[in-house]
C-alpha positions, -999 to +999 in steps of 0.1 A: +782+237-753+752+240-731+738+207-743+772+191-733+768+204-697+731+192-696+741+157-708+770+156-683+747+166-654+720+141-665+745+112-667+759+122-633+724+121-618+718+087-631+751+073-619+747+089-584+711+076-581+724+040-585+751+042-559+741+019-530+744+032-495+741+008-466+712+014-443+710+008-405+676-006-397+668+001-361+647-030-352+614-019-337+624+018-342+621+036-308+605+006-291+636-016-298+637-053-295+610-060-269+579-081-262+544-075-276+556-056-307+545-065-342+579-070-360+561-084-391+543-051-395+575-031-387+595-049-415+566-047-440+575-014-457+613-017-454+637-029-481+666-049-467+697-052-489+731-071-487+754-047-468+726-032-446+727-036-409+700-047-384+705-028-351+689-044-321+686-023-290+673-040-258+677-047-222+702-076-222+690-088-187+656-095-202+662-104-239+687-118-264+688-127-301+692-159-319+697-162-357+677-193-366+664-211-397+628-211-408+618-243-389+633-231-356+616-197-362+581-213-368+585-235-337+602-208-315+630-233-308+664-218-302+699-231-302+721-235-271+724-204-249+761-199-259+750-191-295+729-161-283+737-126-293+733-106-261+751-073-256+719-052-258+732-031-286+739-056-314+745-048-350+741-077-375+753-070-410+732-086-437+759-104-457+738-126-480+705-124-498+675-145-488+653-150-458+667-143-424+650-152-391+656-139-356+640-148-323+644-140-285+653-171-265+642-158-231+612-173-213+581-174-236+590-142-255+590-159-289+560-182-286+537-161-266+550-125-269+557-123-306+594-115-302+605-128-336+615-111-368+617-125-404+630-104-433+640-110-469+673-095-479+677-085-515+710-085-535+729-052-535+715-032-564+684-055-569+653-034-576+630-029-546+596-044-547+572-021-566+549+000-544+511-002-551+502+018-582+483+044-561+513+051-538+513+088-528+550+084-518+560+073-553+541+102-569+557+127-545+592+113-552+586+114-590+573+150-587+603+162-567+627+144-590+612+162-620+615+196-603+651+189-593+660+178-629+642+209-644+662+232-620+695+215-630+687+219-666+678+255-661+710+262-641+731+244-667+715+266-695+720+298-675+756+291-666+767+275-699 
């Protein structure tokens, strides 16, 4: 009987670990969407998935957002002003996988002040890129997961 409970708990853990939960990515963290911030570095350690949201916080008298293609991004060329996203608290849901490009269309913010963001959106449920083999974070997560699983097995054995 105890083995049945352990198997049920193990299967539940596997199923629950694969449930996708949408993430709100606050662009620029506490700095928000602003000039002279390295958005490439900010995005580097994040995993963006279909269903996640990009949250842009900024002063809408000074900045805006344009969703553009790769060519417009490279050249810091933006569409007509009426295509700008400009409330100052904008949430963009990532609906499709692939590369996504965003720039500020005010003054020289894109070309001279690095106010541009490019991300790659993965399909929902797609595996995240592997961390480097020496990743301390990965080792810590594996260690904690092992302890949690051992505790669950122990509790299932005691209460069976």
